[in-house]
C-alpha angles and dihedrals in degrees: 000000000000127000114241116252108259123204108246089204107052119192112253117207123215091248090059094056119094112234113261122243121268117234126207108200125210090234125096122231085252090061099253125132112255117240145252095049092227094053093120094054091046093050092048089045089065088069098037129109135202119244128217088270090059091246120136115246122198117227114265086235100053130037139160118243141166114238118183090339094309124114109238142171117228114210118199114224092232089071088078091068098029096052114357094178092055090048091051090046091056094049092045090050089053093046094046090051093042092239122165111255118198116201112171089188089068090074086074099035111024117208131185121295096295090105144053134189120279122239113250098241093050090049090056091051092050093048091056095044 
């Protein structure tokens, strides 16, 4: 009995793909660096907790990162369902401070002008992280 030939490159539908993380960059829409320089850590600290060892732990949904030399906050898509008010707070913070928000999911479902396209190298970094 022979085993049927299986396609090594199966077709993946859009519904099977996990939403990609949203990135809030420390750059204003006018191109200026956002201050203070530790803004990302402070913003993520709002959602942090302290463990039994008295060490601060960032939320699994929000974390500070450096992308291409720019301080950023990465927001996991699951935050929308886990804590919608926190998700809205983060996007409102970005909008109020005129920060660039990168949402790769908007390529499929465009929304107002809250978002802009993501640079290719940063997209690769996010996909692996």
